[in-house]
C-alpha positions as CSV (number, residue, x, y, z in Angstrom):
1,M,22.7,18.5,7.8
2,A,23.0,22.0,9.4
3,T,23.4,20.4,12.8
4,D,26.2,18.2,11.5
5,L,28.0,21.2,10.0
6,T,27.7,23.0,13.1
7,R,29.4,20.1,15.0
8,I,32.2,20.3,12.5
9,R,32.7,24.1,13.0
10,E,32.8,23.7,16.9
11,K,35.4,20.7,16.4
12,A,37.5,22.7,14.2
13,R,37.4,25.6,16.6
14,K,38.2,23.6,19.6
15,E,41.0,21.4,18.0
16,P,42.7,23.6,15.4
17,E,45.3,20.7,14.6
18,L,42.6,18.0,14.0
19,V,42.6,16.3,10.8
20,F,39.1,15.4,9.6
21,T,38.8,11.8,8.3
22,S,35.2,11.3,7.7
23,L,33.6,14.3,5.6
24,Y,32.7,12.9,2.2
25,H,29.3,11.6,3.2
26,H,28.3,15.1,4.1
27,I,29.1,16.3,0.6
28,S,27.2,13.3,-1.2
29,D,24.2,13.9,1.2
30,V,21.0,14.3,-1.0
31,D,19.7,17.0,1.6
32,N,23.0,18.9,1.4
33,L,22.9,18.8,-2.5
34,R,19.2,20.1,-2.4
35,T,20.0,22.9,-0.1
36,C,22.9,24.0,-2.5
37,Y,20.6,23.6,-5.5
38,D,18.2,26.0,-3.7
39,T,20.9,28.5,-3.1
40,L,22.2,28.7,-6.6
41,E,21.1,31.7,-8.7
42,A,18.8,30.9,-11.7
43,R,20.1,33.7,-14.0
44,K,23.7,32.7,-13.9
45,A,25.7,31.8,-17.0
46,T,25.5,28.2,-18.0
47,G,28.3,25.8,-18.5
48,V,29.3,23.8,-21.5
49,D,26.1,21.6,-21.4
50,G,23.9,24.6,-21.5
51,V,21.7,23.2,-18.7
52,T,19.8,25.9,-16.6
53,K,18.5,25.7,-13.1
54,A,14.9,25.5,-14.3
55,E,15.8,22.6,-16.7
56,Y,17.7,20.6,-13.9
57,G,14.8,21.2,-11.5
58,K,12.2,19.6,-13.7
59,N,13.2,16.2,-12.4
60,L,15.0,17.5,-9.4
61,E,14.6,14.6,-6.8
62,E,15.6,12.2,-9.5
63,N,18.5,14.2,-10.6
64,L,19.7,14.6,-6.9
65,R,19.5,11.2,-6.1
66,D,21.3,10.0,-9.2
67,L,24.1,12.6,-8.5
68,S,24.3,11.5,-5.0
69,A,24.6,7.7,-5.9
70,R,27.5,8.7,-8.4
71,L,29.2,10.6,-5.9
72,K,29.1,7.8,-3.2
73,R,30.5,5.4,-5.7
74,M,33.2,7.9,-6.8
75,G,31.5,7.8,-10.3
76,Y,31.0,11.4,-10.6
77,R,33.2,13.2,-13.1
78,P,33.1,17.2,-13.3
79,G,32.5,18.2,-16.9
80,P,35.1,20.8,-18.4
81,K,34.5,24.5,-17.7
82,R,33.5,27.0,-20.3
83,R,36.0,29.7,-20.7
84,S,34.6,33.3,-20.8
85,Y,36.1,36.7,-20.4
86,I,35.0,39.8,-18.6
87,P,36.6,43.2,-18.9
88,K,39.7,44.0,-17.0
89,A,41.6,47.2,-16.9
90,G,44.9,47.0,-18.6
91,S,43.8,43.9,-20.7
92,A,42.6,43.9,-24.2
93,K,41.3,40.2,-23.8
94,G,39.9,40.5,-20.4
95,R,39.8,38.6,-17.3
96,P,39.4,34.8,-17.9
97,L,36.6,32.8,-16.2
98,G,35.7,29.3,-15.9
99,I,31.9,28.6,-16.1
100,S,31.0,25.2,-14.6
101,N,28.0,23.0,-15.6
102,F,25.0,23.5,-13.3
103,E,25.4,20.0,-11.7
104,D,29.1,20.7,-11.0
105,K,28.0,24.0,-9.4
106,I,25.8,22.1,-7.1
107,V,28.9,19.7,-6.0
108,E,31.1,22.7,-5.8
109,A,28.7,24.4,-3.4
110,A,28.2,21.3,-1.3
111,T,32.0,20.7,-1.1
112,K,32.5,24.4,-0.1
113,R,29.7,24.1,2.4
114,T,31.5,21.2,4.1
115,L,34.9,22.5,4.1
116,E,34.3,26.1,5.0
117,P,33.6,25.7,8.6
118,I,36.9,23.7,9.1
119,Y,39.0,26.4,7.6
120,E,37.0,29.5,9.0
121,A,38.2,28.3,12.4
122,V,42.0,28.6,11.4
123,F,42.1,31.4,8.9
124,E,44.1,34.5,10.2
125,D,42.1,37.8,10.9
126,S,44.3,39.4,8.1
127,S,42.4,37.5,5.5
128,Y,39.2,39.1,4.2
129,G,38.3,38.0,0.8
130,Y,35.1,35.9,0.2
131,R,34.7,35.0,3.8
132,P,31.6,35.1,6.1
133,D,31.1,38.5,7.8
134,C,34.0,40.0,5.7
135,S,33.9,42.5,2.9
136,P,36.2,45.0,1.0
137,H,34.8,47.9,3.2
138,K,35.8,46.1,6.4
139,C,39.5,45.5,5.1
140,V,39.8,49.0,3.9
141,D,38.4,50.3,7.3
142,E,40.8,48.2,9.4
143,L,43.7,49.2,7.2
144,G,42.9,52.9,7.4
145,R,42.6,52.8,11.2
146,T,45.8,50.8,11.5
147,I,47.8,53.4,9.6
148,Q,46.1,56.2,11.4
149,Q,46.4,54.9,15.0
150,K,49.5,52.9,15.0
151,K,53.3,53.9,14.2
152,I,53.2,53.0,10.5
153,G,55.7,54.7,8.2
154,H,56.1,52.4,5.1
155,I,53.9,50.3,3.1
156,V,54.7,47.6,0.8
157,E,52.0,47.0,-2.0
158,A,52.5,43.8,-3.9
159,D,50.8,41.9,-6.8
160,I,50.9,38.3,-7.7
161,K,51.1,37.8,-11.4
162,S,48.1,35.6,-12.9
163,F,47.5,34.0,-9.4
164,F,44.6,32.0,-10.2
165,D,46.3,30.5,-13.5
166,E,49.5,29.6,-11.6
167,V,48.3,27.8,-8.5
168,N,50.5,24.8,-8.1
169,Q,47.9,22.0,-7.8
170,E,50.5,19.6,-6.0
171,W,51.0,22.2,-3.2
172,M,47.3,22.6,-3.1
173,V,46.7,19.0,-2.3
174,T,49.4,19.1,0.2
175,F,47.9,22.1,2.1
176,L,44.4,20.4,2.0
177,R,46.0,17.3,3.7
178,H,46.9,19.5,6.7
179,R,43.2,19.4,7.7
180,I,41.4,16.8,5.3
181,G,42.3,13.3,5.9
182,D,39.2,11.9,3.9
183,E,41.0,10.8,0.7
184,R,37.6,10.8,-1.1
185,V,37.4,14.4,-0.7
186,I,41.0,15.0,-1.9
187,R,40.1,12.8,-5.0
188,L,36.9,14.9,-5.8
189,I,38.9,18.2,-5.5
190,I,41.6,16.9,-7.7
191,R,39.0,15.9,-10.3
192,M,37.6,19.3,-10.2
193,L,40.9,21.0,-10.6
194,K,41.8,18.8,-13.7
195,S,38.4,18.9,-15.3
196,G,39.7,21.0,-18.1
197,I,38.7,24.2,-19.9
198,M,36.7,24.4,-23.1
199,E,37.5,27.6,-25.3
200,D,36.8,27.8,-29.1
201,G,35.3,24.3,-29.2
202,L,38.6,22.7,-27.9
203,V,38.9,21.2,-24.3
204,R,42.4,22.0,-22.7
205,A,43.7,20.1,-19.8
206,T,44.3,22.1,-16.6
207,E,47.5,20.9,-14.8
208,E,47.8,24.3,-13.0
209,G,45.5,26.8,-11.4
210,T,42.0,27.1,-10.1
211,P,39.7,28.7,-12.4
212,Q,38.0,32.0,-11.4
213,G,34.2,31.8,-11.6
214,S,34.2,28.4,-9.8
215,I,32.2,28.4,-6.6
216,L,34.9,26.3,-4.7
217,S,37.7,28.6,-6.2
218,P,37.6,31.4,-3.6
219,L,37.9,29.0,-0.7
220,L,40.8,27.1,-2.4
221,S,42.6,30.4,-2.9
222,N,42.1,31.4,0.5
223,I,43.5,28.0,1.6
224,Y,46.5,28.2,-0.6
225,L,47.5,31.8,0.5
226,H,46.8,31.0,4.0
227,Y,49.7,28.7,4.1
228,V,52.0,30.6,1.6
229,L,51.4,34.2,3.0
230,D,49.2,34.6,6.0
231,L,51.0,32.1,8.3
232,W,54.4,33.2,7.0
233,F,53.8,36.8,7.9
234,S,52.2,36.3,11.4
235,R,54.8,33.4,12.4
236,R,58.0,34.6,10.9
237,V,57.9,38.1,9.3
238,H,56.1,39.9,12.2
239,R,58.4,38.3,14.8
240,Q,61.5,39.4,12.9
241,C,60.3,43.1,12.9
242,R,61.9,45.5,15.1
243,G,58.8,47.7,15.1
244,E,55.2,47.4,14.4
245,A,54.0,45.3,11.4
246,C,50.5,44.6,10.0
247,Y,49.4,42.7,6.8
248,Y,46.0,42.9,4.9
249,R,44.8,40.4,2.2
250,F,41.8,40.3,0.1
251,A,41.9,37.2,-2.2
252,D,45.1,37.7,-4.2
253,D,45.4,41.4,-3.4
254,F,47.5,42.1,-0.3
255,L,50.0,44.7,1.2
256,A,51.9,45.1,4.4
257,C,52.4,48.0,6.7
258,F,55.5,48.5,8.7
259,Q,57.0,51.2,11.4
260,H,60.6,50.9,10.0
261,K,62.1,51.0,6.6
262,E,64.5,48.2,7.1
263,D,61.5,45.9,8.1
264,A,59.7,46.9,5.0
265,E,62.6,46.5,2.6
266,R,63.5,43.0,4.0
267,F,60.0,41.8,3.6
268,R,60.0,43.2,0.0
269,Q,63.3,41.3,-0.6
270,E,62.0,38.0,0.7
271,L,58.6,38.1,-0.8
272,G,59.5,37.1,-4.2
273,D,61.5,34.0,-3.0
274,R,58.7,33.1,-0.8
275,L,56.1,33.1,-3.6
276,A,58.6,31.2,-6.1
277,K,58.8,28.3,-3.6
278,F,55.1,27.6,-4.1
279,G,54.9,28.2,-7.8
280,L,53.9,31.8,-7.9
281,Q,55.5,34.8,-9.3
282,L,55.8,38.5,-8.1
283,A,54.8,41.2,-10.5
284,E,57.8,43.4,-10.0
285,D,56.5,46.4,-12.0
286,K,53.4,46.5,-9.4
287,T,55.3,45.9,-6.3
288,H,56.6,49.0,-4.4
289,C,57.8,50.0,-1.1
290,I,56.6,53.6,-0.2
291,E,56.8,55.9,2.6
292,F,53.4,56.4,3.9
293,G,51.9,57.5,7.3
294,R,51.7,60.5,9.6
295,F,55.3,61.9,8.8
296,A,55.3,61.1,5.1
297,R,53.6,64.4,4.0
298,E,56.2,66.5,5.7
299,D,59.2,64.3,4.8
300,A,58.1,64.5,1.1
301,R,57.6,68.2,1.2
302,K,61.2,68.7,2.6
303,R,62.5,66.9,-0.4
304,G,60.4,68.9,-2.7
305,K,58.1,66.0,-3.6
306,K,54.5,65.0,-3.3
307,P,53.7,62.2,-0.7
308,A,53.4,58.7,-2.1
309,E,50.0,57.2,-2.6
310,F,49.0,53.4,-3.0
311,T,45.8,51.8,-4.6
312,F,44.2,48.7,-2.8
313,L,40.7,47.4,-3.5
314,G,39.8,50.0,-6.0
315,F,40.6,53.1,-3.7
316,T,43.6,55.3,-3.9
317,H,44.8,56.0,-0.4
318,Y,46.6,59.2,0.5
319,C,48.0,61.4,3.1
320,G,45.4,64.1,4.0
321,K,44.4,66.4,6.9
322,T,41.5,66.8,9.2
323,K,39.8,70.3,9.4
324,E,41.8,70.9,12.6
325,G,45.1,70.2,10.6
326,Y,45.9,66.8,12.0
327,F,46.9,63.7,9.8
328,K,44.4,61.7,8.3
329,V,44.2,58.6,5.8
330,K,41.9,59.7,3.0
331,R,40.8,57.6,0.0
332,R,39.3,58.3,-3.4
333,T,38.2,56.1,-6.3
334,S,41.2,55.0,-8.3
335,R,41.5,56.7,-11.6
336,A,41.7,53.4,-13.4
337,K,38.5,52.1,-11.7
338,L,36.6,55.3,-12.3
339,G,37.5,55.4,-16.0
340,Q,36.5,51.6,-16.3
341,S,33.3,52.1,-14.7
342,L,32.3,55.0,-17.1
343,R,33.5,53.2,-19.9
344,K,31.2,50.1,-19.0
345,F,28.0,52.5,-18.3
346,E,28.6,54.1,-21.9
347,D,29.0,50.7,-23.4
348,W,25.9,49.5,-21.9
349,A,23.8,52.6,-22.8
350,K,25.0,52.2,-26.3
351,K,24.0,48.6,-26.4
352,V,20.5,48.9,-24.7
353,R,19.4,52.1,-26.6
354,P,17.6,50.3,-29.5
355,V,16.3,47.6,-27.3
356,L,14.8,49.3,-24.1
357,S,12.1,51.7,-23.8
358,K,13.3,55.2,-22.3
359,G,11.6,54.5,-18.9
360,E,13.1,51.1,-18.5
361,M,16.7,52.5,-19.6
362,I,16.5,55.2,-17.1
363,R,15.5,52.6,-14.4
364,Q,18.1,50.2,-15.2
365,A,20.7,53.1,-15.4
366,R,19.7,54.2,-11.9
367,T,20.3,50.6,-10.5
368,R,23.9,50.6,-12.0
369,V,24.8,54.0,-10.6
370,V,23.4,53.0,-7.2
371,G,25.5,49.8,-7.3
372,H,28.6,52.0,-8.0
373,L,27.9,54.2,-5.0
374,R,27.1,51.4,-2.7
375,Y,30.7,50.6,-2.9
376,Y,32.6,53.8,-3.7
377,A,30.5,56.4,-1.7
378,I,32.6,56.3,1.4
379,T,34.1,59.0,3.6
380,D,36.2,61.5,1.8
381,N,35.3,60.3,-1.8
382,S,32.4,62.5,-2.4
383,E,34.2,64.4,-5.0
384,R,34.9,61.4,-7.3
385,C,31.4,59.9,-6.7
386,G,29.9,63.3,-7.5
387,Y,31.9,63.3,-10.8
388,Y,30.7,59.8,-11.5
389,V,27.1,60.8,-11.1
390,Y,27.6,63.7,-13.3
391,R,29.2,62.0,-16.1
392,T,26.6,58.9,-16.1
393,T,23.7,61.6,-16.2
394,R,25.4,63.3,-19.2
395,I,25.9,59.8,-20.9
396,L,22.4,58.7,-20.1
397,F,21.0,62.1,-21.6
398,K,23.1,61.6,-24.8
399,W,22.0,58.1,-25.6
400,L,18.3,58.6,-24.6
401,N,18.3,61.5,-27.2
402,R,19.7,59.1,-29.9
403,K,16.9,56.6,-29.7
404,S,15.2,58.4,-32.5
405,Q,15.9,61.4,-34.8
406,R,13.8,63.7,-32.7
407,K,15.3,64.4,-29.4
408,A,13.4,63.1,-26.4
409,Y,14.7,65.5,-23.7
410,N,16.4,68.8,-23.3
411,W,18.4,69.9,-20.2
412,E,15.6,72.1,-19.0
413,D,13.1,69.1,-18.5
414,F,15.7,66.4,-17.9
415,P,16.1,67.1,-14.1
416,Q,12.3,66.4,-13.7
417,V,12.9,62.9,-15.3
418,L,15.7,62.4,-13.0
419,A,13.5,63.3,-9.9
420,W,10.8,60.8,-11.3
421,A,13.4,58.1,-11.4
422,K,14.7,59.0,-8.0
423,W,18.2,59.5,-9.4
424,P,20.9,59.0,-6.7
425,T,22.9,61.6,-5.1
426,P,26.7,61.1,-3.9
427,S,26.0,60.9,-0.2
428,I,28.1,58.7,2.0
429,H,27.0,55.2,2.0
430,K,29.8,53.7,4.2
431,D,31.3,55.7,7.0
432,L,34.9,54.6,7.0
433,N,36.3,57.6,9.0
434,P,39.8,56.4,10.2
435,C,39.9,59.0,13.1
436,R,37.3,57.4,15.1
437,R,38.2,55.1,17.9
438,A,38.5,51.3,17.3
439,E,35.9,50.3,19.7
440,A,33.1,52.4,18.0
441,Y,33.6,50.3,14.8
């Protein structure tokens, strides 16, 4: 199976206009389904049927053969997804997720594993979200070095309103047919998109959108925005610009950089119409055209204002200086993300206080802090990371001492406890210095 997928990847790379007409047998292949079963995490949330990986694996070979047979005769029908919500800044209800049944996750993974090599061969370099060898850090690093080293003076930061809920499924199928000529694959994906959502015991049909939480959803969203935004920018917008122009997208978060103000304003004006054509809506209140770059600080000060800032992938980007006084793109944890992280940490500490022992609570707290620092501990962000470590230390101290009426620790002894737990310090985890040369990356 791995050899077959390698052939697909090579063929897609060598023939970027090729339409693949025989793919479905890869998805329904028992070996492919077994590989996808092995890669799925056992501790993930269960779907509507409540079946876990362990339960499905009790009769694994029989279940996989039955699933493969249903797929081959087009008798497989995905079940509705269970609606769940995770915290989201600025939303009281939270971000909606759709949790698939375990068997549906296997099919989603098999479909993604088959289609991903085809699209990886044609995706633009400007797309970074949920792709092999791509990450938010790589996207932020490339963006910083572009602003630092090129003639960038204006940034358009944009936001698509409820993207995953508003994806037009008819356009999605149209885009898929550019590369997928196997109608059985198309029918399978349509069934997945229209499988429905179960919330409060009721199943609601899904005529629009691709639910977040689905294994296949990131690939489908990248395909959709590849045709809606990525190709449009590289083949039309960029060619119309008088000066330099660059574009960066991570899933549905994107921004564009321009040398000249008129190019930036034209892109901003055309963007809404471009999205509306494909059933998407621009969040006008979150879409801005700002002056940003090596001359922005001086120009802003001449007008008696502070230089503009923008937020992308959880970091606030601002105009700074090196020790020698030269322009430098700097970043810090955005105020919203920092506050959200601290609230989540306190809510967790409050919840586990009566359940976990003191030692286990400290170990799990350390894991949470380390996870935060692995993402946010980048060049020039030591102050915000130091504040996060300080605040989480205070929160942990507070809730450990509320485990009983008698205080467990005092401030004089607590540093020894932190040393025992190897409590993290806010040292740089990712070097994202935009002043280094591109070839050093």
